[in-house]
N, C-alpha and C positions, 0 to 999 in steps of 0.2 A: 595443593592446587585446586582440588575439587571444592573445598570450603570457601576459597576465595571467589570461585565462580558463582557458588550459591549465594554468597553475600552480595555480589554484584548484581545478580538477578533480582534479589529481594529489594535492593535499593532502586532498581529500575522500576519494579512494580509499584513501590510506594511513591515514586515521583509523580507529581500531577501533570497531566497532559494539558497543553494549551487548547482552549476551546476556540470556536470560531469568533465568538464575541470578544474574547481576550486578544486574539490575533488582530482583529479589526481595530481594537482600541490601540494596541501597540503600533500598528501601521499608521493609524490616524495621527498619533502624537509625533511619530518620527517624520512623516511627510507634511505635517501641519494641515491636514484635511479634516473634514467632518467624518465621524464614525459611520454614519449612514451611507456616505459616498463609498467609503472603503468597503463596506459590507456588500454593496451592489457590485463592485469590481470583483470581489471574491466569488459571488454567485455567478457572475458572467464568466469568470475563469474556469469554474467547475463545469459550466454549460458548454463552453468552447472545447474544453478538454474531452468531455464526453463525446461531443460530435466528432472530434478528430480521431479518437480511439475507434469509434464505430466505423468511420469512413476509411481510415488508413491503417488501423491496427497499431498505431504508435503515436504518443504525444510526449514532448519533452518540456519540462519546466527548466529553463536555462539555469545552470548552477545548483540545481536541487535534485530533480528526479526525472526518470523516463518511465512512462506507463506504456506497457505492451500487452498485446493479446497473444495467446498461445492456444493452439488446438490440441486437445487431448483425444487420443484414439479411443474407440469403443473397446470395452473389455468383455471377453466371453464369460458366461456363467459356468459353474462347475464346482469341483472341489479342489482346494489348495492346501498345502502344508503351511501352517502358520504357528510358530512357536512350538513346533513338535506335535501339533494336533491337526487333524483334517477338518477343515472348515468349509461349509457350503457358501459359495459366493454368488450373488445375483449378477446378471449381466448389466453393464452400465453403457448408456448411449455415449456417443462422441459429444464433446462439449468444448466451448471456448472459455478459456480462463484469463482473467486479467491479473497482471503482475506489475509491481512497481520496483524499480531498481534505482539505487542512488547514482548520480552522475560522478564521473571520475574526480572532479574538482572537490566534491563533498567527501568522497572516500579518502582523498589525499589529505584533507584538513582534519580528519578524525584521528 
């Protein structure tokens, strides 16, 4: 079982990710539009998504993903036991973290 998981992870690492330019080309061909127009739409989508996440804390790309913000509490400094050793830990301030989750339709299709 472990070996299968490791082979699957290696296959995922070697797979090439789609760049913005490649995505724009694919969308342009599928929709019969100019690549420059599709690239502008992708830029605007990123801009609108950023504004919505900042304003509402949530943004959904229908059928694809949901982007949410989450507040992490501040942590106290001191010593903690980690892996059987005592380690000094610095205090961390509270911060807002952005997370992306797949939408149910995408989860079901995989």
